[in-house]
C-alpha positions, 0 to 999 in steps of 0.5 A, spaced: 485 469 465 481 463 469 484 460 475 480 454 478 483 454 485 488 459 489 494 454 488 494 456 480 493 463 482 499 463 487 503 459 481 501 465 477 503 470 482 510 467 483 512 469 476 511 476 477 515 482 478 512 488 482 515 495 481 513 498 488 515 506 488 513 510 494 515 512 501 519 507 504 519 507 512 521 504 518 516 501 523 518 501 530 514 498 536 515 499 543 511 494 548 511 495 555 506 495 561 503 501 564 502 501 572 502 508 574 501 515 572 507 520 571 508 525 577 511 530 572 504 530 567 498 526 567 500 521 562 502 514 563 509 511 565 510 505 560 515 500 563 518 498 556 519 490 555 521 490 548 522 494 542 522 492 535 523 495 528 520 493 521 519 495 514 513 499 513 510 504 509 511 502 501 516 497 504 510 493 507 507 493 500 513 490 498 513 485 504 505 483 502 507 482 494 513 477 497 508 474 501 503 473 495 509 469 492 511 475 487 518 478 487 517 486 489 522 491 487 522 497 491 524 503 488 525 510 493 529 514 496 531 513 504 536 517 508 543 516 509 542 515 516 542 509 521 535 508 520 536 508 512 542 503 514 537 498 518 532 499 512 537 496 507 540 491 511 533 488 513 531 488 505 537 484 504 535 479 510 528 479 507 531 477 500 528 483 497 532 486 492 535 493 494 537 495 487 532 501 486 533 504 493 537 510 493 540 513 499 540 521 500 544 526 505 538 531 504 533 527 507 531 523 513 529 516 513 521 516 515 520 512 522 513 511 525 514 509 532 508 506 536 508 505 544 503 500 546 501 497 552 498 490 551 495 491 544 493 498 545 497 503 542 498 509 547 502 514 542 505 514 536 512 519 534 513 520 527 520 522 525 520 524 517 520 530 512 515 531 507 519 535 502 519 534 495 525 531 492 530 535 489 532 536 482 538 531 483 534 526 487 528 526 482 533 525 476 536 519 480 530 516 482 527 516 474 533 513 472 532 507 476 525 507 474 526 507 467 531 502 468 527 497 472 520 498 468 522 493 462 523 487 467 517 489 471 510 486 470 506 491 474 507 498 478 505 500 484 505 507 487 504 507 494 504 515 496 504 517 503 505 524 501 512 524 504 515 527 498 518 521 494 512 521 489 512 528 485 508 530 479 514 529 474 515 522 477 508 520 476 507 523 469 513 520 467 513 513 470 505 512 467 507 514 460 513 510 460 509 504 463 503 505 458 508 505 452 511 498 455 504 495 456 505 495 464 499 496 468 500 501 474 496 501 480 495 507 485 494 507 493 494 515 493 494 521 498 492 528 498 497 532 495 498 528 488 491 525 488 489 528 481 495 527 478 495 520 476 492 521 469 492 515 465 493 510 471 490 503 470 487 502 477 486 508 482 484 506 489 482 511 494 479 510 501 472 513 502 476 519 506 481 520 500 475 520 495 471 525 499 477 530 500 480 529 493 473 530 489 470 535 494 464 531 494 460 528 500 460 521 498 455 517 502 457 509 503 450 507 504 448 510 498 451 506 492 448 511 487 453 516 491 459 512 490 458 510 483 457 518 481 463 520 485 467 514 482 465 516 475 467 523 476 474 521 478 475 516 473 473 521 468 478 526 471 484 521 471 482 517 465 483 511 469 481 504 466 479 502 473 477 506 480 476 502 486 474 505 493 475 501 499 469 503 504 472 500 511 466 496 514 462 497 507 466 493 503 469 495 496 467 498 490 470 497 483 468 500 477 471 498 470 468 501 464 461 499 464 461 494 470 461 496 477 461 491 483 460 492 490 463 487 495 461 487 502 466 486 507 466 480 511 465 480 519 471 479 523 474 481 529 478 487 528 485 488 532 488 493 528 487 496 521 494 499 520 497 496 514 490 494 511 491 498 505 498 496 503 495 489 503 489 491 499 494 494 493 499 489 493 493 483 492 490 488 487 497 489 483 498 481 483 491 479 481 491 484 475 497 482 472 495 475 473 489 477 469 483 476 474 477 480 472 475 486 476 470 483 480 475 477 482 480 482 484 476 487 488 473 480 492 480 477 493 483 484 495 477 485 500 478 479 503 486 480 504 485 487 507 480 484 512 485 478 514 490 483 516 486 487 521 485 481 525 493 482 527 496 487 532 501 492 528 503 492 521 503 485 518 503 482 511 498 477 508 498 470 510 498 467 503 495 460 506 490 463 510 488 467 504 487 461 499 483 458 504 478 463 505 478 465 498 476 457 496 471 458 502 468 464 499 469 461 492 472 467 489 475 464 483 469 460 482 
């Protein structure tokens, strides 16, 4: 499908429903000032001045989808605890449906707590479990997925290796989505890397590609990237492979076509959440009918924009549209 301007593309996004399956989290931030070293150990003492909790992990993907104008449908399992309660309340506050989210007494809600002084992160404390779902939890999650798939236009797998996405969840969901003609896009991690067989688009970063394929991929050598992507595409029988290469840009392979999109020069403050933004844009762009090259270019642009902010933040659609127009991505 051809879009002549960002406004037309965003109008198409507004009609989309995006099923987001993955590891939902809470991002907690403690801001403060450091004025001395602790007498107990050679560590800075942070005088906390502010604390804030936000939706994180796969829920940040949902926020990005919403920021693009589409309707996200999170589908996951969180703990039956105070952080899980916060999570569900915050979804409601944001106007994001929670009908796909299950609470479990067997798990704890993942929380990533970051301690910052100014814009500098001093420490991160993680509260989490990475055990796989129990048989009962998996059955319940799959029932929710099967109920929600028919109303979805695209599926995102946002995998952080916390156990919510299992081999059976992957295989069953992709098979069902393919039957319904619904594209599936994957932001993978190490544990399930080669289990996403039949996915529409698979998006590792350079580190994940190297580790997952056990290859020494050189980001400065296009042939090296092409070779690894071809091997990965064959292993997964995926329609498209997209590799994010940080300062080297983005590479995408769509059957016979390959494109390397250079990175844009930006003032980088924090790379946290950039991958969430990229996969959200990819999902919406593919569902709306953009070409592989345009999809990669728009996602590359969006990922760079969120890196200008401290902390995990969703994309600013207005800014993305302005930058896309300047770069003539849709032209």
